[in-house]
N, C-alpha and C positions, 0 to 999 in steps of 0.2 A: 398287720395288727399293731396295737399300741406298743411303744417301746419306752425309752427313757423319759424322765419327767421334763417337760418343756416349760411349764408355768407352775409356780408355787405361790399361793397367797397364804401368808403365815400370820395368824392372829391380828389381822388388820382392823384398825379402828379409824373411821373417817367421820369427820364432823362438818356440819354447816353452821358456822358460828359456834354457839354453845350446845347445839343439838347433835347428839351422837346418832349418825345414820347407820354405821356399821359397828357392831359390838364384838370384836374379836373373831372375824371371819377367816376361816382356813379352807382353801380348796386346792385341788391339784389337777393339772391337765397333762396327760402324757402325749408324746408325739404320736400322731396318727389317730387320735381319739376324736369322737364327737362327745362333748360333755355339755349337759344342759343344767341350767339353774332355773327352777320353777318357784313360784310363790305368788301370793296375792299382789295386787297393785299397791305400791307404797312399802313393800317389804324391804327394799334396799337393793334390788337386783341391778337396776341401771347405775346406781351409785357405785357398786362394785366394778362394773365395766369401766366407768369413768375413772375410778381410782387406779385401775390397772394401767390406764393411758395417762395417768399423772395429773388429772384435773377433775376433782380436787386431789391433792396428795394425801396419802395416809398419815395420820398424826402418830399412830403407833403401829407396830408390826412391820412386816416386810413383803414386798412383791419381788420375786426372783424369776428371771427369765433366762433360760439356757445357762443357769448357774450364776448369773450376774444379778446383783442387787440393783434394781431399777427404780426403787421406791422414790428417790429424790430427783430423778431425772426430769427435765422439762418434757412436755408432750412431744415436741418435734423430734427430740432425740430418741424417745421411745418408739416413735413411728419408724425411725431409721433402723431400728432393730428388726424391722419387718413384722411388726404387730399392726394389723389393719383393722379398722372398726367400721361397721355399717351401723350408725347410731339409731337410737329410737327417734321416730319422726322423720327418718330418711335424710333430712338436711342436705339435699342436693343443691346445686347452684341453679336457681329457677330461671335466671336470665341467660344462662349459657345453654348451648345446644347439648344434646346427648353426647356427641363426639367430644365436645370441649370438657364436659364433666368427666368423661373417661380419661381424657388427657391429663386432667388435674390429679387423677389418682395414680398415674403411671409412676413406676419406680424410677427416680432420676438417675440412678446408677445402672439402670438396665434398659435404657432407651433403645438399645439394639434389638430388644425383644418386643418393642411396642406393637408392631403390626401383627406379629404372631399372637400376642396376648389379646389384641383387639379382636382378631378373628375368633379366638376361643370364646370370648364374651358374647360375640354375635351368634356363634353356633349354639351356645347355651341359652341365650335369650334372643331369639330371632326378631322379636318385636323391637328391640333396641336398634337393630340394623335398619329396619324399616323406618324408624323415627330418628335416625342419627343426626339429621339437620334441624330437628324440631327442638324448641326450647324446653328445658327440663320442667319448668313450671306449668306447661300445657299438657303434660302427660297424665294419665290416670294414676290412681294410687298404686295399683299393682305394677305399672310400668316404672313409676318412681322408685319402688322398692327394688325392682330388678336393677335399675340404674345405680342405686346406692350400693348394692352387693357387687355389681360389676366394677364400680369405681374402686371399691376396697380390694377386689381381686387383681386389679391392674398394678397394685403395689407388689405383686408376687409375695404375698405374706407367708410367713412360717406359722403364724397364728391368726386366724380370722375370728374376730369378735362380732357376733351378730346380736343386736339388741332389738327384741320384739319384731322379727321380720314378718310375722303374720298379722300385725295389728291393723284392724280396719279393712282387711282384704277379704274378698269372696273366697269360699272354700276351694274352688277349682284353681285359683291363682296361688293360694297357699300350698296346695298339693304340688304344683309345678315348682315352686321355689324350694320346698323341702326335698323334692326329688333331685333338683340341681345340686343342692348341698351334699346329699348322700353320694351322688355320682362323683363330685370333686373329691370327697373323702376316700371313696373306694378306688378310683382310678389314679389319683395323684397323691394320695396320702395326706391331703390337707387336714391340718388340725383345726378343729372348730370348737369355740366356747360360745354357747348359745343361751341367751336369756329369753324366756318365752312364757307368756301367760296361757297359751294353748298347750296345757300340760300333756294331753293325749298325744298330740303330734310330736312334741319335743321328746317325750319319753320313748316313743316308738322308734324315733330316729337315733337315739343316743346310746353310746356304749355305757356311760355312767351318768349319774345325775345327782344333784343336790337340791334340797328343799330349803328355802329361806323364809323365815318368819320374823318380823320386827327386827331386821338387821342382824339376825343370827342364823347360822346353818343348823337346822334341827334334825335333818336326816340325810343320809346318802346311801347309794347303792347302785346296782346296774339299772339300766332303763327298764328291763323286764321285772326286776324285783320291785321297783317303785310303782310300776303299772299295776302290779298285783297286790300291793300293800293296802290293807283296809283303810288305814288313816289317810293315805294319799288319795285313795279313791273317794272317800267321803268328802275330803276338803277340796279336791281339785278336779275330780272326774265325774262326780254325780251330775246327772243331767246332761253330760257330754256324751261323746261316742265311746263305746266300750269294746 
């Protein structure tokens, strides 16, 4: 179960030019947790993910990872701390094969584990093994999402950032991806910070969650608490699955 704090976002303000996208956001992720961030489109969820990774950098506040202030570090040095991101829109390399995409994600200081890690990804997502010599751009949306997550996992992350993994995918594919995330968390203790518009799926999966509205965190609690909260149900779950 969750232990010491791995990530702390403390009163972070992020701007695009003169427009403030994050207005004093504070969240915490402990080792071994799955924490989700839910909210409407445009609430600032993806901006928070990108700020953690250093692009854009926070103008005010701090991002602390394993006790170290990483707020001003460039993105490539943040990645070396073993924070891996599966970004919104997947952003795989379309002209590269599945295998080449996975090679791009591999931890450079851990190449001795490459084949072991590759087999783990192929076991989790058998479709990727079948398609390993196929170009990324020719895969279906669900396969591209699997590839994006697989590529992030090849970095052997201490913290996996998942941005909208269910976006535009069929419910059955979404179910498989969320089951894979849960399995990694339970069996390997992988810490996951998840941004997701599918509030029902995210809250069901999560130990804890935050609600973001207009660049601010307005609520937090356990996944179960927020699933049962009348305000959350009215704003994010009505008309969905209950």
